C-alpha positions in Angstrom: -53.1 55.5 6.3 -50.6 52.8 5.2 -47.0 52.7 6.3 -44.2 50.9 4.6 -40.7 50.2 5.8 -37.8 49.0 3.6 -34.4 47.8 4.6 -31.4 47.5 2.3 -28.0 45.9 2.9 -24.9 46.1 0.7 -23.8 42.5 0.0 -21.2 43.4 -2.5 -18.3 42.3 -0.3 -20.0 38.9 0.4 -20.6 38.3 -3.3 -17.0 39.2 -4.1 -15.8 36.8 -1.4 -18.1 34.0 -2.8 -16.7 34.6 -6.3 -13.2 34.6 -5.0 -13.8 31.3 -3.2 -15.3 29.7 -6.3 -12.3 30.8 -8.3 -9.9 29.5 -5.7 -11.7 26.2 -5.6 -11.6 25.8 -9.4 -7.9 26.7 -9.4 -7.2 24.1 -6.7 -9.1 21.4 -8.6 -7.2 22.2 -11.8 -3.8 22.2 -9.9 -4.8 18.8 -8.3 -5.7 17.4 -11.7 -2.5 18.7 -13.2 -0.5 17.1 -10.4 -2.3 13.8 -10.7 -1.8 13.8 -14.5 1.9 14.6 -14.2 2.5 12.0 -11.5 0.6 9.4 -13.6 2.6 10.1 -16.8 6.0 10.3 -15.0 5.3 7.1 -13.0 4.4 5.1 -16.2 7.4 6.5 -18.0 9.8 5.7 -15.2 8.4 2.2 -14.5 9.4 0.8 -17.9 13.2 1.4 -17.6 13.1 0.5 -13.9 11.6 -3.0 -14.7 14.4 -3.5 -17.2 17.0 -2.5 -14.6 15.5 -4.9 -12.0 15.2 -7.8 -14.6 18.8 -7.4 -16.0 20.3 -7.1 -12.5 18.5 -10.2 -11.4 19.9 -12.1 -14.5 23.4 -10.8 -13.8 23.2 -12.0 -10.2 22.1 -15.5 -11.4 25.1 -15.7 -13.8 27.8 -16.3 -11.2 29.3 -12.8 -11.0 32.7 -12.3 -9.5 32.8 -11.9 -5.8 33.7 -8.2 -6.1 30.6 -7.6 -8.3 28.0 -9.3 -6.1 27.7 -6.6 -3.5 27.4 -3.8 -6.1 24.8 -5.8 -8.1 22.8 -6.6 -4.9 22.8 -2.9 -3.9 21.6 -1.9 -7.4 18.9 -4.6 -7.3 17.7 -3.5 -3.8 17.7 0.2 -4.8 15.9 -0.4 -8.0 13.1 -2.4 -6.3 12.7 0.3 -3.7 12.4 3.0 -6.3 9.9 1.0 -8.3 7.8 0.3 -5.2 7.8 4.1 -4.4 6.8 4.9 -8.0 3.9 2.4 -7.8 2.7 3.8 -4.4 2.8 7.4 -5.7 0.9 6.5 -8.8 -1.8 4.7 -6.7 -2.0 7.6 -4.2 -2.5 10.1 -7.0 -5.2 7.9 -8.4 -7.0 7.7 -5.1 -6.8 11.4 -4.5 -8.1 12.1 -8.0 -11.0 9.6 -7.4 -9.8 7.5 -10.3 -9.7 4.1 -8.6 -12.8 2.0 -8.9 -13.3 -1.4 -7.3 -14.1 -4.3 -9.6 -15.7 -7.1 -7.6 -15.6 -10.4 -9.5 -15.5 -14.1 -8.5 -12.0 -15.3 -7.6 -10.4 -18.5 -6.3 -9.1 -17.1 -3.0 -7.1 -20.1 -1.9 -5.2 -20.2 -5.2 -4.6 -16.5 -5.0 -3.2 -16.8 -1.5 -0.9 -19.7 -2.5 0.4 -17.7 -5.4 1.2 -14.7 -3.2 3.1 -16.9 -0.7 5.0 -18.5 -3.6 6.0 -15.1 -4.9 7.7 -14.3 -1.7 9.4 -17.6 -1.1 12.7 -16.7 -2.8 13.0 -13.6 -0.6 12.2 -15.6 2.5 14.7 -18.2 1.5 17.4 -15.6 0.9 16.9 -14.4 4.5 16.6 -18.0 5.8 13.2 -17.3 7.4 10.1 -19.5 7.3 7.1 -18.6 5.2 3.8 -20.3 5.9 0.1 -20.1 5.0 -3.0 -21.1 7.0 -6.5 -20.9 5.5 -9.7 -21.8 7.4 -11.3 -24.9 5.8 -14.8 -23.2 6.1 -13.8 -20.6 3.5 -15.4 -21.3 0.1 -13.3 -22.0 -2.9 -14.8 -19.1 -4.8 -15.5 -15.6 -3.3 -16.3 -12.2 -4.8 -13.8 -9.4 -4.3 -11.5 -7.1 -6.1 -8.6 -9.4 -6.9 -6.1 -6.7 -7.9 -6.6 -4.6 -4.8 -6.8 -7.5 -2.5 -3.5 -8.8 -3.9 -2.0 -5.3 -3.6 -2.9 -5.1 0.1 -1.6 -8.6 0.9 1.6 -8.2 -1.2 2.2 -4.9 0.7 1.8 -6.5 4.1 3.8 -9.6 3.3 6.6 -7.6 1.7 6.8 -5.4 4.8 6.8 -8.4 7.1 9.6 -10.1 5.3 11.6 -6.9 5.0 11.6 -6.3 8.7 12.2 -10.0 9.7 15.7 -11.4 9.9 15.0 -14.6 12.0 11.9 -16.7 12.7 9.2 -16.4 10.1 6.2 -14.8 8.5 2.8 -16.3 8.4 -0.3 -15.4 6.4 -3.5 -16.5 8.0 -7.1 -16.2 6.8 -10.0 -17.1 9.2 -13.7 -17.3 8.6 -15.5 -14.9 11.0 -19.0 -15.4 9.5 -20.0 -17.6 6.6 -23.6 -17.5 5.3 -25.1 -18.7 2.0 -24.5 -15.4 0.3 -21.7 -13.7 2.3 -18.3 -14.5 3.8 -16.7 -12.2 6.3 -13.0 -13.0 6.5 -10.2 -12.0 8.8 -6.8 -11.7 7.2 -3.7 -11.7 9.4 0.0 -11.3 8.6 2.2 -12.1 11.5 6.0 -11.8 11.7 8.8 -12.2 14.2 10.6 -9.1 13.1 11.8 -5.9 14.7 8.4 -4.8 15.9 7.1 -1.2 16.3 7.5 1.0 19.4 4.2 1.6 21.2 4.4 5.4 20.8 4.8 5.0 17.0 1.9 2.6 16.4 -0.8 5.2 16.3 0.8 7.0 13.3 2.2 4.1 11.4 -0.6 4.3 8.8 0.1 8.0 8.1 1.7 9.0 4.8 5.6 9.0 4.8 5.7 7.7 8.3 8.3 5.2 9.5 8.9 3.9 13.0 12.2 5.8 13.1 14.6 7.6 10.7 17.0 4.7 10.9 14.3 2.4 9.4 14.5 4.1 6.1 18.3 4.0 6.0 18.5 0.3 7.0 15.5 -1.2 5.3 14.5 1.3 2.6 10.9 2.4 1.8 9.2 5.7 2.4 6.3 4.9 4.6 3.7 5.2 1.8 2.8 1.5 1.7 0.8 1.2 4.9 -1.0 4.5 4.3 -2.0 3.2 0.8 -3.1 -0.1 2.2 -5.3 1.6 4.7 -6.9 3.8 2.0 -7.5 0.7 -0.2 -9.1 -1.3 2.6 -11.3 1.6 3.5 -12.5 1.8 -0.1 -13.3 -2.0 0.2 -15.4 -1.4 3.4 -12.8 -2.9 5.7 -10.2 -1.7 8.2 -6.7 -2.5 9.3 -5.4 -3.0 12.9 -2.0 -3.5 14.4 -0.6 -5.3 17.4 3.2 -5.2 17.9 5.8 -5.7 20.5 9.2 -4.1 20.0 11.9 -6.7 19.3 9.3 -9.5 19.0 7.3 -8.9 15.9 4.0 -7.5 14.5 0.6 -8.6 13.4 
């Protein structure tokens, strides 16, 4: 005598739920792609006229405008640069979220790159009457392999921030050799300023998107808080990390 026992379970609801989840996932991915494509297209379209506005405003400021025109032109130039910076950050963020940023590691002359970055910011530092300096460890090789575009973007972001929030004293870019071998160079980049500093309770969140130390920071200095978040993302993609030390009223590093 043989006995058989069978069990059955209705899994219709589970299958419907799985199908719904797959559809929701596909729709979310399509929406994300559409958002990224839109942001990319709009950013590129807006950047062209913004570069023209910045360039022409700069020319007008150099051509001895009347006293009553200087303030208006300076405000226009400041606002245009802030808007262009925001557009660039949004474009890069959308690329990162869409997985469209790839690192390109190639040989580069690091010391020449660093000197170029410092020279770029010298006019801004001079306008604010603050000292700009560069210190590079002599052990660092002339040629290293890195992503020049992204490394420049990170350093430009940090230097620009430091100068923006510093009204007296100076900003210093330092690069130290932590470990140099025949095939590898581990480097420590530091940007130190004597600016307004960041309150201790705000330091934990300063690398979050759209975060500023206070609401008055945006009104007084401009920016949206995207820069440091983007910098952190880029450095993570390069296998590195960013750290902050700051004293309110004394400066940041």
